[in-house]
N, C-alpha and C positions, 0 to 999 in steps of 0.2 A: 285352879283357874277361876272358879265361880267366886271364890273369896276375893280375888284380885278385882274382878269386875264389880262386885258389890261394893268394895272399898272405893274404887274409882267413881262409882255412881254416887256414893255418899259425899265424897270430897267435891265433886263437881257441883252437886246440888247445894252443899253448904257454902262453897265459895260464891256460887251464883246468887244465892239469897242474900249473902252478906254484901255483895257488890250492888245489888239492886236497891238495897236500903241506904246506900251512900248518897250524899247530897249533890254530887257532881254528875253531869249527864254522861261523861265518858265512862265512868264507873258503872252507871246503869246499863249502858250499851254492852259493856263487857260482861256484866252479870246476866243479861238476857241471852247473850251468846253462850255463856257457860251452862245456863239452864237448858238451852236448846240442845247442846251437846249431851247433857245428862239424859234428856228425853230420848235422843237418838240411841244412846248406849242402852237405855232401858228397853226400847223397842227391839233393838238388835238382840239383846239377851233373852227376850221372850221366846225367840225361835230356838232356844237351846243351843249351846255351844258345841259344835262338832268340828274337829280339826281334820283337814284333808277330805272333807265330804262335799261332793258336788251338789249344786242346787237343782239338778235335774232329777226328777223322780224316775226310777227305773234304770239309771246308769250305774248304780252301785247298790249294795245291800243297805248301807246307811246313807241317808241324804239329808241335806240341810233344808229347812223350810224356806221357800222363796218369798212367802208373804211378808215376814218381818224385814227382809232385805228391800222389798219394794216400798214398804212403809217408811223405812229409813231414808231411802233415796228421795221420796216425796217430801219428807220432813226436812231434809237438807236444803232442798230447793226453796221451800216455804220459809225456813229460818234465814236463808241468805237474802231473800226478798225483804223480810221483816227487818233484818239488820241494816240493809241499805236504806230502807225508809226511815228508820229511827235515826241513823246517822245524818240523813238529810234534814230531818226535823231538828236534831241537836245543833247542826251547823247553822241553820236558819235562826234558831233561838239564840245561839251564841253571838251571831252577828248583830241581831236586833237589840239584845239586852246588854251586850258588852260583858257578859260573864257566862259561866257554864253551870250555874246552880240549877237544880231541878225546878225550884219555885221561882227563879228569876231574881231573887233578892240576895245580895251579898250580906254576910253577917255584920260587916262594918257599916253597911248602909241602913240597917234596921233602926228605927227610932226606939228610944228607951222608955 
C-alpha cells in the first residue's frame, strides 16, 4: 500500500510540475491543482495508513491520527479557493489579451 501511495505521489508531483511549466494558462491551473492534490496525499500519508481504524482515540486499540485528516481538509479548502482565484485571473487575462499564454504574447506575434 505504501508503494502505491508513494508512486501516486511521485506521478502527481511530476505531472503537476510539467503542467506548471507549460506556456498556456489552463495547463498552469491544472498543474497547480495536481500539485495541491500531491500535497494533500503527502499530508494524509504522514498520519500513517491504517485500514478500518477509527479517528477517535480510545475507541479501538489501533486508531488513525486525526491531525493529518484535519490538515488535509484545510488544504482542500485552501486549494479550492486558490484554484477559483487563478481561474478568474486566467479568464480575465484571456479576455483582455485575446490569448491564453502565460506571458500574454503569442509565438506568431513575437518580433524576430
